[in-house]
N, C-alpha and C positions, 0 to 999 in steps of 0.2 A: 379544503382545509383539513377535514378526517380523512378525506379520501386515502384509503389503502388498496392497491391491488390484491393483497392478501386477502381481504374481505369482500371481495366484489361478488355480485350474484352469481356471476358466472362461474366461480369455483366449484369444484366437486364437493360433496356433500363430505364432511372431514369425519373423521372418528372421535365419536363422542369422548372418548379417554385422552385425546390429545389436546394439549395446552395451547391456545390462541394467544396471540399478542398484538396488541394496539398502542401504536405510538400516539399518544395525546398531543393536541396541538397546543402551540405558545398562548393563545387566547382561549380560555374555558370561558367564554360569556354568554350573554342570553341568545347570541345569533350562533351560538355552537350547540345550545341545548337540545334543540330538535334533531338534527342531525346524530348527535351522541347518543340519543335515546333510542333512535330507530336502529343504529349500528349495534348497540348494546342487546336490544331485544333480539336481533338476528344471531348474537352470540351465546344467547342462554345456553342451560342444559350442556355445558362444559367448560372447562377450568378456562380462566383468563387472566392474562398478565398484562396492566396496563402501564405502559412506560411514561413516565411523568417527567423525565429530565428537561423537556421544552418549554414546558409551563411556565409562563411568566406573569398570567394573570388568571385569576379564578374567582368567577363570581359565585354568589350564593345559589343560583339557579342550577349551575352544574355541580356544584360540591352536594347538592341535596339529591342530585339525580345519583352521583356516585355512591351516597350512603344509601337510597333506596336499592341500587343494584347491588351492592355490599349483601344488604338485607335477604334479596331477591336469591342470589346465588346461595346464601347459606340455606334459605328455605328448600333450594332444588337441591340440596346436599353437594354443591360444587364450591369450587374456592375462586375467588375474585382477590386480586392482590393488585396494588399500586407499587410500582418499582422504581426507583432512582428517582423519587420525589426532587424538583429543584428546590432551591433555597426559599423562593418566594413560594410555591406551594406550600411546604412544611410551615412556613411562618404564618400563613392565612389560615391553614388548618388548625393551628394552635389557638390564632386569634379569636377563630370561631367554635373553638371547643369541640372541633370535630376530630383531632387525633385520634383518640380512642374509639371512634366509630369505624375507622376505616383501616383494612390491613395494608400497612404501610410498610415496604420492605425498603431499607436502604442498602445500595450495592456500595463497593468499593472503587467504583470509577470515578 
């Protein structure tokens, strides 16, 4: 679901200044929350871009997790951004009033 070879435990320790990327899955539901939390925890203390173009469904638990991660990255002095959000994700964020709580960047793709 969220597996990404770039993020495997076998990877060499990255330079903390290097921006890491994670492609979010189509379903950000309660089944994805535990794995997403674990991956995010492993990526702390470095800039992170979450590619959200594939997100088709986003539940409150995963969105709460993303808001919490956004705050944690800010507290750590790092950046976390959500790039290329799908139309559905953008709509869900707006519906739940979370648009202003996440660093979402639209791209021209």
